[in-house]
LUMMARBA-21224 format. One line per 2 residues: for each residue x, y, z of N, C-alpha, C. Coordinates in steps of 0.1 Angstrom, whole numbers, plus 5000, padded with zeros to 4 digits. Atoms other than C-alpha are relative to their C-alpha. Last residue first. Example, Ala and Ser with C-alpha at 12.3 -4.5 7.8 and 13.67 -1.06 7.14 Angstrom:
2
4991:4989:5000:5137:4989:5071:4992:5011:5008 | 5009:4988:5000:5123:4955:5078:5009:5012:5000
***
This chain:
96
4994:5003:4985:4945:5175:5014:5004:5014:5008 | 4998:4988:4992:4919:5179:4985:5010:4994:5011
5008:5000:4989:4926:5147:4963:5004:5015:5005 | 5012:4998:5010:4940:5146:4924:4991:5004:5016
5008:4988:4997:4975:5133:4936:4988:5004:4991 | 5009:4996:5010:4990:5100:4935:4993:5015:5004
5012:4993:4996:5022:5092:4952:4990:5005:4990 | 5001:4988:5006:5049:5071:4938:4985:5003:5007
5011:4997:4994:5062:5048:4965:4996:5012:4996 | 5016:5010:5006:5086:5025:4952:4990:5005:5003
4996:5004:5016:5121:5049:4952:4984:4993:4995 | 5009:4992:5011:5108:5061:4986:5001:5000:4990
4995:4993:5000:5115:5027:5005:4993:5014:4990 | 4998:4999:5015:5095:4997:4998:5012:5010:5000
4995:5008:5009:5091:4986:5036:5008:4999:4986 | 4989:5008:4998:5099:5014:5054:5001:4990:4996
4985:4994:5007:5080:5039:5033:5011:4989:5005 | 4998:5002:5012:5049:5013:5037:5017:5005:4995
4996:5011:4996:5050:5015:5077:5004:4995:4981 | 4984:5005:4997:5054:5050:5073:5002:4988:4999
4992:4995:5010:5021:5052:5051:5014:5000:5006 | 5001:5009:5011:5002:5029:5074:5009:5006:4988
4991:5011:4993:5013:5049:5107:5002:4991:4984 | 4987:4994:5005:4995:5081:5085:5012:4988:5005
4996:5010:5011:4962:5060:5078:5015:5005:4999 | 5000:5011:5003:4945:5069:5108:5005:4993:4991
4989:5005:4988:4957:5106:5113:5000:4985:4999 | 5004:5015:5007:4937:5115:5078:5010:4994:5014
4986:5005:5008:4949:5153:5082:5001:4984:5000 | 4985:4993:5004:4921:5158:5071:5006:5003:5011
4999:4987:5010:4887:5140:5084:5017:5003:4997 | 5002:4993:4992:4887:5099:5099:5004:5019:4988
5013:5002:4993:4880:5065:5087:4998:5016:5004 | 4999:4993:4988:4910:5070:5062:4981:5001:5006
5003:5015:4989:4911:5041:5035:5000:5008:5012 | 5009:5009:5002:4904:5069:5006:4999:4986:5014
5011:4996:5001:4927:5097:5017:4989:4988:5003 | 4999:4995:4987:4955:5078:5028:4989:5010:4999
5006:5006:4990:4952:5052:5001:4998:5013:5012 | 5014:4994:5002:4964:5071:4974:4990:4997:5011
5006:4997:4989:5000:5060:4986:4986:5006:4998 | 5006:4984:4995:5007:5041:4957:4996:5005:5010
5014:4997:4992:5028:5010:4960:4996:5015:4999 | 4999:4989:4994:5058:4996:4936:4986:5005:5005
5013:4993:4999:5065:4962:4929:5002:5016:5009 | 5007:4992:5010:5099:4955:4911:4983:5001:5006
4995:4988:5004:5122:4946:4935:4992:5009:4992 | 4999:5000:5013:5109:4918:4955:5004:5013:4995
4986:5015:5003:5113:4913:4990:5005:5001:4986 | 4988:4991:5003:5088:4946:4992:5011:4993:4999
4998:4999:5016:5058:4925:4985:5014:5007:5000 | 4996:5011:5004:5054:4915:5022:5007:5002:4988
4983:4996:4995:5048:4952:5027:5003:4986:4998 | 4994:4990:5007:5014:4947:5011:5016:5001:5002
5000:5006:5011:5005:4914:5030:5007:5008:4988 | 4984:5006:4998:5016:4934:5061:5001:4990:4988
4988:4993:5000:4992:4959:5054:5009:4993:5000 | 4998:4991:5013:4964:4940:5044:5013:5005:4996
4996:5015:5009:4965:4916:5074:5000:5009:4988 | 5010:5009:5007:4965:4949:5096:5004:4990:4992
4999:5016:4993:4998:4955:5119:4987:4993:4987 | 4990:5008:5008:4998:4992:5102:5005:4987:5001
4991:4997:4995:4962:5001:5116:5011:4994:4992 | 4991:5010:4998:4933:4986:5108:5012:4999:5005
5003:5005:4987:4911:5014:5112:5006:4988:5005 | 4994:4997:4988:4928:5029:5085:4998:4995:5013
5008:4992:4995:4918:5006:5058:5006:5006:5013 | 5002:5001:4987:4940:4993:5034:4987:5009:5007
5012:4997:4995:4929:4996:4998:4999:4994:5012 | 5008:5012:4999:4957:4973:4980:4986:5007:5010
4990:5009:4991:4984:4999:4984:4988:4990:5002 | 5003:4999:4991:4962:5027:4964:5003:4987:5013
5008:4988:4994:4972:5013:4934:4995:4997:5011 | 5009:5006:4997:4999:4982:4932:4993:5014:5007
5003:4991:4990:5021:4990:4904:4987:4995:5008 | 5013:4999:5000:5041:4966:4890:4999:5006:5009
5002:4995:4989:5074:4968:4871:4984:4998:5001 | 5012:4992:5003:5082:4940:4850:4996:5008:5013
4992:4993:5009:5119:4921:4850:4987:5013:4996 | 4991:4990:4993:5111:4899:4877:5006:5011:4994
4998:4990:5010:5077:4883:4860:5009:5012:5006 | 5000:5008:5015:5071:4853:4878:5004:5006:4989
4990:5008:5004:5086:4863:4912:5000:4993:4984 | 4984:4996:5000:5068:4895:4920:5012:4989:4996
4996:4986:5002:5038:4877:4930:5013:5005:5001 | 4988:4998:5011:5044:4841:4932:5001:5014:4995
4987:5007:4999:5012:4834:4949:5008:5003:4992 | 4999:5014:5006:4986:4860:4945:5011:4994:5002
4989:4998:5015:4990:4892:4967:4996:4983:4994 | 4990:5013:4999:4961:4886:4998:5008:5000:4985
4993:5003:5012:4941:4917:5003:5009:4989:5001 | 4991:4995:5001:4913:4915:5034:5011:4996:4987
4991:4991:4990:4895:4925:5019:5001:4988:5007 | 5005:5006:4988:4887:4907:4983:5007:5007:5012
4990:5002:4991:4895:4934:4959:4992:4995:5009 | 4999:4995:4986:4870:4943:4930:5012:4993:5010
***
């Protein structure tokens, strides 16, 4: 179980720089916290490393709103700005 707000362990990304790390659901940010929420800031800080990748599947799971999940869109943009498109795998399986 992930503690909320998410705080990456110290040294994440430094200990094994050759290993690709995928953080599922971007550590489950909540749409209501917005793009400056503590969990979002902690995940975005990992972008300084080259090996973390973050899945954008939280767009549905973290939203408090119905489709098109407006409350999580700004968080997705923050992740795109921080990591770039090459480090943002998208998970499908949800009805969008």
